[in-house]
FIPA-26207 format. One record per atom (N, C-alpha, C): residue number from 1; atom name; x negated, y, z negated. Coordinates in nm, 3 decimals, always signed. Example, Ala and Ser with C-alpha at 12.3 -4.5 7.8 and 13.67 -1.06 7.14 Angstrom:
<migus>
(1; 'N'; (-1.319; -0.569; -0.780))
(1; 'CA'; (-1.230; -0.450; -0.780))
(1; 'C'; (-1.320; -0.330; -0.780))
(2; 'N'; (-1.285; -0.225; -0.708))
(2; 'CA'; (-1.367; -0.106; -0.714))
(2; 'C'; (-1.290; +0.003; -0.787))
</migus>
This chain:
<migus>
(1; 'N'; (-23.716; +9.214; -18.190))
(1; 'CA'; (-23.811; +9.091; -18.199))
(1; 'C'; (-23.868; +9.127; -18.371))
(2; 'N'; (-23.850; +8.993; -18.437))
(2; 'CA'; (-23.891; +9.004; -18.579))
(2; 'C'; (-24.033; +8.947; -18.613))
(3; 'N'; (-24.110; +9.017; -18.677))
(3; 'CA'; (-24.238; +8.974; -18.731))
(3; 'C'; (-24.220; +8.907; -18.850))
(4; 'N'; (-24.266; +8.761; -18.836))
(4; 'CA'; (-24.232; +8.679; -18.944))
(4; 'C'; (-24.349; +8.632; -19.011))
(5; 'N'; (-24.362; +8.630; -19.127))
(5; 'CA'; (-24.475; +8.571; -19.216))
(5; 'C'; (-24.422; +8.445; -19.265))
(6; 'N'; (-24.519; +8.360; -19.261))
(6; 'CA'; (-24.465; +8.204; -19.316))
(6; 'C'; (-24.550; +8.182; -19.431))
(7; 'N'; (-24.504; +8.162; -19.546))
(7; 'CA'; (-24.553; +8.119; -19.667))
(7; 'C'; (-24.552; +7.989; -19.682))
(8; 'N'; (-24.645; +7.915; -19.673))
(8; 'CA'; (-24.645; +7.760; -19.709))
(8; 'C'; (-24.740; +7.707; -19.770))
(9; 'N'; (-24.720; +7.600; -19.859))
(9; 'CA'; (-24.816; +7.518; -19.932))
(9; 'C'; (-24.914; +7.443; -19.839))
(10; 'N'; (-25.031; +7.450; -19.850))
(10; 'CA'; (-25.149; +7.392; -19.767))
(10; 'C'; (-25.246; +7.285; -19.826))
(11; 'N'; (-25.257; +7.287; -19.957))
(11; 'CA'; (-25.339; +7.206; -20.013))
(11; 'C'; (-25.307; +7.058; -19.987))
(12; 'N'; (-25.403; +6.985; -19.942))
(12; 'CA'; (-25.369; +6.836; -19.926))
(12; 'C'; (-25.299; +6.791; -19.800))
(13; 'N'; (-25.281; +6.916; -19.696))
(13; 'CA'; (-25.211; +6.892; -19.569))
(13; 'C'; (-25.314; +6.890; -19.466))
(14; 'N'; (-25.299; +6.817; -19.343))
(14; 'CA'; (-25.393; +6.838; -19.222))
(14; 'C'; (-25.338; +6.950; -19.156))
(15; 'N'; (-25.443; +6.988; -19.074))
(15; 'CA'; (-25.431; +7.135; -18.964))
(15; 'C'; (-25.298; +7.087; -18.890))
(16; 'N'; (-25.289; +6.955; -18.845))
(16; 'CA'; (-25.176; +6.910; -18.760))
(16; 'C'; (-25.028; +6.937; -18.840))
(17; 'N'; (-25.031; +6.897; -18.972))
(17; 'CA'; (-24.908; +6.910; -19.043))
(17; 'C'; (-24.878; +7.047; -19.072))
(18; 'N'; (-24.983; +7.118; -19.101))
(18; 'CA'; (-24.969; +7.286; -19.117))
(18; 'C'; (-24.900; +7.334; -18.992))
(19; 'N'; (-24.977; +7.308; -18.893))
(19; 'CA'; (-24.899; +7.376; -18.766))
(19; 'C'; (-24.785; +7.328; -18.753))
(20; 'N'; (-24.744; +7.201; -18.742))
(20; 'CA'; (-24.612; +7.146; -18.726))
(20; 'C'; (-24.514; +7.223; -18.796))
(21; 'N'; (-24.539; +7.224; -18.927))
(21; 'CA'; (-24.447; +7.300; -19.025))
(21; 'C'; (-24.438; +7.454; -18.979))
(22; 'N'; (-24.551; +7.509; -18.932))
(22; 'CA'; (-24.517; +7.651; -18.899))
(22; 'C'; (-24.428; +7.669; -18.758))
(23; 'N'; (-24.447; +7.570; -18.669))
(23; 'CA'; (-24.359; +7.549; -18.566))
(23; 'C'; (-24.201; +7.544; -18.597))
(24; 'N'; (-24.181; +7.451; -18.680))
(24; 'CA'; (-24.046; +7.429; -18.734))
(24; 'C'; (-23.992; +7.555; -18.791))
(25; 'N'; (-24.075; +7.628; -18.868))
(25; 'CA'; (-24.036; +7.732; -18.942))
(25; 'C'; (-24.020; +7.859; -18.848))
(26; 'N'; (-24.082; +7.859; -18.745))
(26; 'CA'; (-24.069; +7.957; -18.635))
(26; 'C'; (-23.892; +7.944; -18.546))
(27; 'N'; (-23.891; +7.821; -18.526))
(27; 'CA'; (-23.771; +7.797; -18.463))
(27; 'C'; (-23.654; +7.792; -18.554))
(28; 'N'; (-23.655; +7.755; -18.684))
(28; 'CA'; (-23.560; +7.764; -18.780))
(28; 'C'; (-23.532; +7.913; -18.826))
(29; 'N'; (-23.643; +8.003; -18.817))
(29; 'CA'; (-23.627; +8.137; -18.865))
(29; 'C'; (-23.556; +8.220; -18.745))
(30; 'N'; (-23.579; +8.181; -18.615))
(30; 'CA'; (-23.521; +8.245; -18.497))
(30; 'C'; (-23.373; +8.216; -18.509))
(31; 'N'; (-23.323; +8.091; -18.543))
(31; 'CA'; (-23.173; +8.038; -18.549))
(31; 'C'; (-23.120; +8.129; -18.663))
(32; 'N'; (-23.177; +8.131; -18.773))
(32; 'CA'; (-23.132; +8.197; -18.914))
(32; 'C'; (-23.103; +8.341; -18.884))
(33; 'N'; (-23.224; +8.408; -18.825))
(33; 'CA'; (-23.222; +8.549; -18.816))
(33; 'C'; (-23.164; +8.602; -18.683))
(34; 'N'; (-23.119; +8.510; -18.582))
(34; 'CA'; (-23.048; +8.530; -18.467))
(34; 'C'; (-23.142; +8.631; -18.406))
(35; 'N'; (-23.268; +8.603; -18.376))
(35; 'CA'; (-23.344; +8.706; -18.325))
(35; 'C'; (-23.478; +8.627; -18.266))
(36; 'N'; (-23.551; +8.686; -18.173))
(36; 'CA'; (-23.681; +8.640; -18.122))
(36; 'C'; (-23.769; +8.644; -18.257))
(37; 'N'; (-23.868; +8.556; -18.277))
(37; 'CA'; (-23.959; +8.559; -18.386))
(37; 'C'; (-24.104; +8.556; -18.327))
(38; 'N'; (-24.184; +8.644; -18.383))
(38; 'CA'; (-24.328; +8.682; -18.350))
(38; 'C'; (-24.378; +8.630; -18.489))
(39; 'N'; (-24.457; +8.506; -18.511))
(39; 'CA'; (-24.533; +8.473; -18.629))
(39; 'C'; (-24.642; +8.524; -18.656))
(40; 'N'; (-24.676; +8.597; -18.754))
(40; 'CA'; (-24.806; +8.669; -18.810))
(40; 'C'; (-24.887; +8.546; -18.834))
(41; 'N'; (-25.009; +8.542; -18.752))
(41; 'CA'; (-25.112; +8.444; -18.774))
(41; 'C'; (-25.191; +8.446; -18.927))
(42; 'N'; (-25.145; +8.367; -19.015))
(42; 'CA'; (-25.196; +8.363; -19.150))
(42; 'C'; (-25.240; +8.217; -19.158))
(43; 'N'; (-25.267; +8.153; -19.092))
(43; 'CA'; (-25.348; +8.009; -19.098))
(43; 'C'; (-25.485; +8.031; -19.063))
(44; 'N'; (-25.564; +8.040; -19.173))
(44; 'CA'; (-25.701; +8.048; -19.148))
(44; 'C'; (-25.777; +7.913; -19.158))
(45; 'N'; (-25.859; +7.889; -19.052))
(45; 'CA'; (-25.920; +7.747; -19.013))
(45; 'C'; (-26.067; +7.749; -19.038))
(46; 'N'; (-26.123; +7.882; -19.098))
(46; 'CA'; (-26.269; +7.869; -19.107))
(46; 'C'; (-26.327; +7.804; -19.220))
(47; 'N'; (-26.240; +7.764; -19.348))
(47; 'CA'; (-26.284; +7.713; -19.438))
(47; 'C'; (-26.407; +7.721; -19.529))
(48; 'N'; (-26.466; +7.840; -19.509))
(48; 'CA'; (-26.569; +7.866; -19.613))
(48; 'C'; (-26.562; +7.986; -19.694))
(49; 'N'; (-26.435; +8.003; -19.717))
(49; 'CA'; (-26.404; +8.110; -19.830))
(49; 'C'; (-26.339; +8.075; -19.940))
(50; 'N'; (-26.355; +8.168; -20.024))
(50; 'CA'; (-26.271; +8.119; -20.167))
(50; 'C'; (-26.109; +8.140; -20.160))
(51; 'N'; (-26.037; +8.057; -20.239))
(51; 'CA'; (-25.913; +8.057; -20.217))
(51; 'C'; (-25.845; +8.226; -20.222))
(52; 'N'; (-25.906; +8.278; -20.328))
(52; 'CA'; (-25.843; +8.417; -20.349))
(52; 'C'; (-25.903; +8.511; -20.226))
(53; 'N'; (-25.992; +8.497; -20.154))
(53; 'CA'; (-26.025; +8.568; -20.028))
(53; 'C'; (-25.923; +8.516; -19.914))
(54; 'N'; (-25.862; +8.402; -19.899))
(54; 'CA'; (-25.745; +8.372; -19.819))
(54; 'C'; (-25.646; +8.445; -19.869))
(55; 'N'; (-25.601; +8.452; -19.982))
(55; 'CA'; (-25.493; +8.506; -20.035))
(55; 'C'; (-25.496; +8.665; -19.994))
(56; 'N'; (-25.604; +8.720; -20.027))
(56; 'CA'; (-25.630; +8.853; -20.006))
(56; 'C'; (-25.590; +8.887; -19.855))
(57; 'N'; (-25.627; +8.808; -19.762))
(57; 'CA'; (-25.635; +8.844; -19.618))
(57; 'C'; (-25.466; +8.812; -19.601))
(58; 'N'; (-25.424; +8.727; -19.675))
(58; 'CA'; (-25.261; +8.695; -19.629))
(58; 'C'; (-25.177; +8.809; -19.685))
(59; 'N'; (-25.203; +8.871; -19.802))
(59; 'CA'; (-25.134; +8.975; -19.845))
(59; 'C'; (-25.144; +9.109; -19.765))
(60; 'N'; (-25.270; +9.116; -19.690))
(60; 'CA'; (-25.285; +9.227; -19.600))
(60; 'C'; (-25.190; +9.211; -19.452))
(61; 'N'; (-25.180; +9.086; -19.421))
(61; 'CA'; (-25.092; +9.045; -19.339))
(61; 'C'; (-24.951; +9.047; -19.353))
(62; 'N'; (-24.917; +9.020; -19.481))
(62; 'CA'; (-24.771; +9.027; -19.524))
(62; 'C'; (-24.726; +9.176; -19.516))
(63; 'N'; (-24.816; +9.254; -19.532))
(63; 'CA'; (-24.768; +9.411; -19.540))
(63; 'C'; (-24.686; +9.442; -19.407))
(64; 'N'; (-24.735; +9.374; -19.301))
(64; 'CA'; (-24.678; +9.403; -19.170))
(64; 'C'; (-24.561; +9.295; -19.135))
(65; 'N'; (-24.508; +9.238; -19.232))
(65; 'CA'; (-24.401; +9.149; -19.189))
(65; 'C'; (-24.259; +9.233; -19.188))
(66; 'N'; (-24.156; +9.171; -19.108))
(66; 'CA'; (-24.031; +9.222; -19.119))
(66; 'C'; (-23.931; +9.128; -19.199))
(67; 'N'; (-23.987; +8.995; -19.204))
(67; 'CA'; (-23.934; +8.890; -19.302))
(67; 'C'; (-24.039; +8.807; -19.333))
(68; 'N'; (-24.022; +8.712; -19.468))
(68; 'CA'; (-24.107; +8.616; -19.495))
(68; 'C'; (-24.009; +8.493; -19.507))
(69; 'N'; (-24.080; +8.383; -19.451))
(69; 'CA'; (-24.010; +8.266; -19.452))
(69; 'C'; (-24.102; +8.163; -19.542))
(70; 'N'; (-24.033; +8.112; -19.667))
(70; 'CA'; (-24.097; +8.026; -19.778))
(70; 'C'; (-24.068; +7.887; -19.730))
(71; 'N'; (-24.170; +7.801; -19.709))
(71; 'CA'; (-24.146; +7.683; -19.673))
(71; 'C'; (-24.133; +7.583; -19.803))
(72; 'N'; (-24.076; +7.465; -19.781))
(72; 'CA'; (-24.050; +7.388; -19.903))
(72; 'C'; (-24.181; +7.363; -19.963))
(73; 'N'; (-24.152; +7.367; -20.107))
(73; 'CA'; (-24.268; +7.341; -20.200))
(73; 'C'; (-24.354; +7.474; -20.239))
(74; 'N'; (-24.309; +7.575; -20.198))
(74; 'CA'; (-24.388; +7.702; -20.218))
(74; 'C'; (-24.372; +7.743; -20.360))
(75; 'N'; (-24.282; +7.698; -20.449))
(75; 'CA'; (-24.260; +7.714; -20.595))
(75; 'C'; (-24.390; +7.654; -20.677))
(76; 'N'; (-24.449; +7.536; -20.614))
(76; 'CA'; (-24.566; +7.488; -20.667))
(76; 'C'; (-24.695; +7.535; -20.646))
(77; 'N'; (-24.700; +7.641; -20.542))
(77; 'CA'; (-24.834; +7.671; -20.468))
(77; 'C'; (-24.861; +7.819; -20.524))
(78; 'N'; (-24.987; +7.852; -20.601))
(78; 'CA'; (-25.019; +7.946; -20.652))
(78; 'C'; (-25.008; +8.077; -20.554))
(79; 'N'; (-25.070; +8.064; -20.442))
(79; 'CA'; (-25.076; +8.161; -20.331))
(79; 'C'; (-24.917; +8.213; -20.292))
(80; 'N'; (-24.844; +8.097; -20.283))
(80; 'CA'; (-24.700; +8.143; -20.217))
(80; 'C'; (-24.623; +8.198; -20.336))
(81; 'N'; (-24.642; +8.172; -20.455))
(81; 'CA'; (-24.571; +8.245; -20.570))
(81; 'C'; (-24.611; +8.369; -20.593))
(82; 'N'; (-24.744; +8.430; -20.553))
(82; 'CA'; (-24.791; +8.550; -20.531))
(82; 'C'; (-24.736; +8.632; -20.424))
(83; 'N'; (-24.723; +8.549; -20.290))
(83; 'CA'; (-24.677; +8.608; -20.172))
(83; 'C'; (-24.521; +8.648; -20.206))
(84; 'N'; (-24.454; +8.549; -20.283))
(84; 'CA'; (-24.309; +8.570; -20.304))
(84; 'C'; (-24.293; +8.688; -20.389))
(85; 'N'; (-24.378; +8.713; -20.510))
(85; 'CA'; (-24.366; +8.823; -20.580))
(85; 'C'; (-24.395; +8.950; -20.520))
(86; 'N'; (-24.501; +8.950; -20.436))
(86; 'CA'; (-24.537; +9.066; -20.350))
(86; 'C'; (-24.409; +9.111; -20.258))
(87; 'N'; (-24.358; +9.014; -20.201))
(87; 'CA'; (-24.244; +9.042; -20.101))
(87; 'C'; (-24.121; +9.114; -20.160))
(88; 'N'; (-24.104; +9.048; -20.296))
(88; 'CA'; (-23.986; +9.077; -20.370))
(88; 'C'; (-24.023; +9.225; -20.394))
(89; 'N'; (-24.121; +9.258; -20.465))
(89; 'CA'; (-24.158; +9.391; -20.534))
(89; 'C'; (-24.163; +9.499; -20.405))
(90; 'N'; (-24.208; +9.467; -20.292))
(90; 'CA'; (-24.218; +9.566; -20.182))
(90; 'C'; (-24.088; +9.556; -20.085))
(91; 'N'; (-23.998; +9.485; -20.107))
(91; 'CA'; (-23.875; +9.505; -20.046))
(91; 'C'; (-23.873; +9.422; -19.890))
(92; 'N'; (-23.963; +9.327; -19.898))
(92; 'CA'; (-23.971; +9.244; -19.766))
(92; 'C'; (-23.849; +9.149; -19.767))
(93; 'N'; (-23.762; +9.108; -19.688))
(93; 'CA'; (-23.647; +9.033; -19.700))
(93; 'C'; (-23.716; +8.881; -19.694))
(94; 'N'; (-23.656; +8.807; -19.768))
(94; 'CA'; (-23.700; +8.666; -19.787))
(94; 'C'; (-23.606; +8.567; -19.738))
(95; 'N'; (-23.659; +8.438; -19.691))
(95; 'CA'; (-23.572; +8.330; -19.656))
(95; 'C'; (-23.650; +8.230; -19.713))
(96; 'N'; (-23.575; +8.137; -19.787))
(96; 'CA'; (-23.640; +8.028; -19.851))
(96; 'C'; (-23.565; +7.898; -19.775))
(97; 'N'; (-23.665; +7.831; -19.729))
(97; 'CA'; (-23.635; +7.702; -19.644))
(97; 'C'; (-23.583; +7.593; -19.745))
</migus>
């Protein structure tokens, strides 16, 4: 089983859109990686923290990932770009959707 971290732009999207994109990423990753996928829950819905606090929590979770799946549009999202840099620098395999 692969522990998958999903990095996705969230600004301007509804919770439903975010969850649907995560479900799609899970299914697609399972096909691409040819393995069962366990998604690391990095979608925080509490809404009262600063963006940098969410990023800090995400990076903590990223440390436990076997693979990282970058959803469409990640190149324009600050947090996703930082997650991408960290994954590359620390040798976590990456899939770009």
